[in-house]
C-alpha positions as CSV (number, residue, x, y, z in Angstrom):
1,X,-24.2,10.0,134.1
2,X,-22.0,7.1,132.8
3,X,-22.8,4.8,129.9
4,X,-21.6,1.4,128.7
5,X,-22.3,0.5,125.1
6,X,-20.8,-2.2,122.9
7,X,-21.3,-0.2,119.8
8,X,-20.5,3.5,119.0
9,X,-23.5,5.9,119.1
10,X,-24.3,8.4,116.4
11,X,-23.9,12.0,117.6
12,X,-24.6,13.9,114.4
13,X,-24.6,13.6,110.6
14,X,-22.7,15.3,107.8
15,X,-25.0,15.1,104.9
16,X,-25.9,11.4,104.8
17,X,-22.7,10.3,106.6
18,X,-23.3,9.4,110.3
19,X,-20.6,10.6,112.7
20,X,-20.3,8.4,115.8
21,X,-18.8,9.4,119.1
22,X,-15.8,7.1,118.6
23,X,-15.2,8.6,115.1
24,X,-15.3,12.1,116.5
25,X,-12.8,11.2,119.3
26,X,-10.5,9.6,116.7
27,X,-10.5,12.8,114.6
28,X,-9.7,14.8,117.7
29,X,-6.9,12.4,118.5
30,X,-5.5,12.7,115.0
31,X,-5.5,16.5,115.1
32,X,-3.9,16.6,118.5
33,X,-1.1,14.2,117.5
34,X,-0.5,16.0,114.3
35,X,-0.3,19.4,116.1
36,X,2.0,18.0,118.7
37,X,4.4,16.7,116.1
38,X,4.2,20.0,114.0
39,X,4.7,22.2,117.1
40,X,7.5,20.0,118.5
41,X,9.5,19.9,115.3
42,X,8.7,23.4,113.9
43,X,11.8,24.9,115.7
44,X,14.1,22.0,115.7
45,X,17.4,22.6,117.5
46,X,20.7,20.8,117.0
47,X,20.6,19.9,120.7
48,X,16.9,18.9,121.2
49,X,15.0,19.8,124.4
50,X,11.5,19.8,125.6
51,X,8.9,18.4,123.2
52,X,11.5,17.9,120.4
53,X,13.5,15.8,122.8
54,X,10.5,13.6,123.6
55,X,9.5,13.1,119.9
56,X,13.1,12.4,118.8
57,X,13.5,9.9,121.7
58,X,10.4,8.0,120.5
59,X,11.6,8.1,116.9
60,X,15.1,6.9,117.9
61,X,13.7,4.1,120.1
62,X,11.6,2.7,117.2
63,X,14.4,3.2,114.7
64,X,16.6,1.0,116.9
65,X,13.8,-1.5,117.4
66,X,13.2,-1.7,113.6
67,X,16.9,-2.2,113.0
68,X,17.2,-5.0,115.5
69,X,14.1,-6.8,114.2
70,X,14.6,-6.3,110.4
71,X,18.5,-6.6,110.7
72,X,18.8,-4.1,107.9
73,X,19.5,-0.3,108.4
74,X,17.9,0.6,105.0
75,X,14.8,-1.4,105.6
76,X,14.5,0.0,109.2
77,X,14.6,3.6,107.8
78,X,11.7,2.7,105.5
79,X,9.7,0.9,108.2
80,X,10.1,3.3,111.2
81,X,7.7,6.0,110.0
82,X,4.9,3.5,109.6
83,X,5.6,1.7,112.9
84,X,6.0,5.0,114.9
85,X,2.8,6.4,113.4
86,X,0.9,3.2,114.4
87,X,2.2,3.5,117.9
88,X,1.3,7.2,118.3
89,X,-2.1,6.8,116.7
90,X,-3.1,3.8,118.8
91,X,-1.8,5.3,122.0
92,X,-3.7,8.5,121.3
93,X,-6.9,6.5,120.6
94,X,-6.4,4.5,123.8
95,X,-5.6,7.3,126.1
96,X,-9.0,8.9,125.7
97,X,-10.4,6.2,128.0
98,X,-8.9,7.9,131.1
99,X,-9.7,11.6,130.1
100,X,-12.4,13.0,132.4
101,X,-15.6,13.7,130.4
102,X,-15.1,10.9,127.9
103,X,-18.2,8.7,128.3
104,X,-19.8,11.0,130.8
105,X,-20.5,14.2,128.8
106,X,-23.3,13.8,126.3
107,X,-27.0,14.2,125.6
108,X,-30.2,12.4,125.9
109,X,-31.9,10.7,123.0
110,X,-35.6,10.6,123.8
111,X,-37.8,7.6,123.2
112,X,-41.0,9.5,124.4
113,X,-43.4,11.1,122.0
114,X,-44.0,14.8,122.2
115,X,-47.3,16.3,123.4
116,X,-48.1,17.3,119.8
117,X,-47.6,13.7,118.6
118,X,-49.8,12.4,121.4
119,X,-52.5,14.9,120.5
120,X,-52.2,13.9,116.8
121,X,-52.6,10.2,117.8
122,X,-55.5,11.2,120.1
123,X,-57.3,12.8,117.2
124,X,-57.7,9.3,115.7
125,X,-59.3,8.1,119.0
126,X,-63.0,8.3,119.9
127,X,-64.0,11.7,121.4
128,X,-64.5,10.0,124.8
129,X,-60.9,8.9,125.0
130,X,-59.3,12.1,123.8
131,X,-59.1,13.9,127.3
132,X,-57.2,10.9,128.7
133,X,-54.7,10.9,125.8
134,X,-54.0,14.7,126.3
135,X,-53.5,14.2,130.1
136,X,-51.1,11.3,129.4
137,X,-49.2,13.5,127.0
138,X,-48.7,16.3,129.6
139,X,-47.7,13.7,132.2
140,X,-45.1,12.2,129.8
141,X,-43.6,15.6,129.1
142,X,-43.3,16.4,132.8
143,X,-41.6,13.0,133.4
144,X,-39.1,13.6,130.6
145,X,-38.2,17.0,131.8
146,X,-37.9,15.9,135.4
147,X,-35.8,12.7,135.1
148,X,-35.2,11.8,131.4
149,X,-37.2,8.6,132.0
150,X,-37.3,6.3,129.0
151,X,-34.5,8.2,127.2
152,X,-31.1,6.9,126.2
153,X,-27.9,8.7,127.2
154,X,-25.5,9.2,124.3
155,X,-21.9,10.1,125.2
156,X,-20.4,12.8,123.1
157,X,-16.9,11.2,123.2
158,X,-15.9,7.5,123.3
159,X,-12.4,6.0,123.1
160,X,-11.7,5.2,119.4
161,X,-10.1,1.9,120.3
162,X,-13.4,0.8,122.0
163,X,-15.0,0.7,118.6
164,X,-14.5,-2.5,116.5
165,X,-14.9,-0.5,113.3
166,X,-11.7,1.4,114.1
167,X,-9.7,-1.6,115.3
168,X,-10.7,-3.6,112.2
169,X,-9.8,-0.8,109.9
170,X,-6.4,-0.4,111.5
171,X,-5.9,-4.2,111.4
172,X,-6.7,-4.3,107.7
173,X,-4.3,-1.5,107.0
174,X,-1.5,-3.3,108.9
175,X,-2.1,-6.6,107.1
176,X,-2.3,-5.0,103.7
177,X,1.0,-3.2,104.3
178,X,2.5,-6.6,105.4
179,X,1.4,-8.2,102.1
180,X,2.8,-5.3,100.1
181,X,6.2,-5.6,101.8
182,X,6.1,-9.3,101.2
183,X,5.5,-8.9,97.5
184,X,8.1,-6.1,97.3
185,X,10.7,-8.2,99.0
186,X,10.1,-11.6,97.3
187,X,8.2,-10.7,94.2
188,X,5.8,-13.3,92.8
189,X,7.7,-15.8,94.9
190,X,5.8,-14.5,97.9
191,X,2.8,-16.5,96.8
192,X,4.8,-19.7,97.2
193,X,4.2,-19.3,101.0
194,X,0.5,-19.9,100.4
195,X,0.3,-22.0,97.2
196,X,3.0,-24.6,97.2
197,X,2.3,-27.8,95.1
198,X,5.5,-29.7,95.7
199,X,3.8,-32.1,98.0
200,X,0.5,-32.5,99.9
201,X,2.2,-31.5,103.1
202,X,3.6,-28.2,101.7
203,X,0.2,-27.5,100.1
204,X,-1.6,-28.0,103.4
205,X,1.0,-25.8,105.2
206,X,0.5,-23.1,102.6
207,X,-3.3,-23.1,103.1
208,X,-2.7,-22.8,106.8
209,X,-0.4,-19.8,106.2
210,X,-3.1,-18.2,104.0
211,X,-5.7,-18.7,106.8
212,X,-3.3,-17.2,109.3
213,X,-3.0,-14.0,107.3
214,X,-6.7,-13.5,107.6
215,X,-6.6,-14.5,111.2
216,X,-4.1,-11.7,111.8
217,X,-6.9,-9.2,111.1
218,X,-9.2,-10.7,113.8
219,X,-6.3,-11.1,116.2
220,X,-5.2,-7.4,115.8
221,X,-8.7,-6.0,116.0
222,X,-10.1,-8.0,118.9
223,X,-6.9,-7.8,121.0
224,X,-7.0,-4.0,120.9
225,X,-10.7,-3.7,121.2
226,X,-11.0,-6.2,124.0
227,X,-8.4,-4.6,126.2
228,X,-9.6,-1.0,125.8
229,X,-13.3,-1.8,126.0
230,X,-12.7,-3.9,129.1
231,X,-10.8,-1.0,130.7
232,X,-13.6,1.4,129.9
233,X,-16.2,-1.0,131.5
234,X,-13.9,-1.4,134.6
235,X,-13.5,2.4,135.1
236,X,-17.3,2.9,134.6
237,X,-18.2,0.3,137.2
238,X,-15.7,1.5,139.7
239,X,-16.9,5.1,139.3
240,X,-20.4,4.0,139.8
241,X,-19.6,1.9,142.9
242,X,-17.0,4.2,144.6
243,X,-16.7,7.5,142.9
244,X,-14.0,9.0,145.1
245,X,-10.3,7.9,145.5
246,X,-10.7,4.2,144.9
247,X,-10.8,4.5,141.0
248,X,-7.5,6.4,141.0
249,X,-5.2,3.3,140.8
250,X,-7.4,2.0,138.0
251,X,-6.6,5.1,136.0
252,X,-2.9,4.4,136.4
253,X,-3.6,0.8,135.3
254,X,-5.5,2.0,132.2
255,X,-2.6,4.4,131.3
256,X,-0.2,1.4,131.4
257,X,-2.6,-0.7,129.3
258,X,-3.0,2.1,126.8
259,X,0.8,2.3,126.4
260,X,1.4,-1.5,126.3
261,X,-1.4,-2.1,123.8
262,X,0.0,0.6,121.4
263,X,3.5,-0.9,121.7
264,X,2.2,-4.5,121.2
265,X,0.2,-3.5,118.0
266,X,3.3,-1.7,116.6
267,X,5.6,-4.5,117.6
268,X,3.5,-7.3,116.1
269,X,3.1,-5.3,112.9
270,X,6.9,-5.0,112.7
271,X,7.5,-8.7,113.4
272,X,4.9,-9.8,110.8
273,X,6.7,-7.4,108.3
274,X,9.9,-9.3,109.0
275,X,8.3,-12.7,108.5
276,X,6.8,-11.5,105.2
277,X,10.2,-10.6,103.9
278,X,11.6,-14.1,104.6
279,X,11.0,-17.0,102.2
280,X,10.3,-20.6,103.4
281,X,13.8,-21.6,102.4
282,X,15.3,-18.9,104.6
283,X,13.0,-19.8,107.5
284,X,14.3,-23.4,107.4
């Protein structure tokens, strides 16, 4: 059975901490990416091949990208671990939307009362109504066992990027890193971008710049969430309508979207880092 839900569902708790299906999937993705990098680089060769070649190609690609955007080899070497990590993490979070079983393997969360609960409630009824309450309890148990009527299906796994909590957390991390880089590059002068009292126009522009920094969080979060959640809904609908052959092209489309969205998130972070390192005077 397939399920579409705007919010992540709780699958279990650790103490008082609820673990949702998207959080569980995110942990699995982190472990898989970490193991892939560890295994791929554990026996590094001078002439790379196999998994090492793939990982080094990804690193080299983003190193060249960082160098072309930041226009500084030293700054590129500092930025490439963060940018590459963002790409790999977001791609791993996105790719779960096309893995079989994600969204379809789960359990039922019952809304029906058990027979014992019905009988306990029936004990509060007049004696004449008690036999009917007990019969209703048995009928309800049979219905639940037969068709899970009235119960909610909870998927065990859900793409992490289809949860706004994850996308907002990642967006906040990116924006915070951008501000740190800005202060590190320009010092206290970085605040002049937002609080400039030379004239009413520069002051107004600075306030707009400050608002835009907060808007980046919303832009980052909803762009990633919207694309992955929409893809999840599309695949679910297509599998419900035509379960054989027709959904295959949509899986290819979702793979492409997962890759592009991961690259866009990393690229935008890199561009905003570059902008944070430039003063208004340099921009002009």
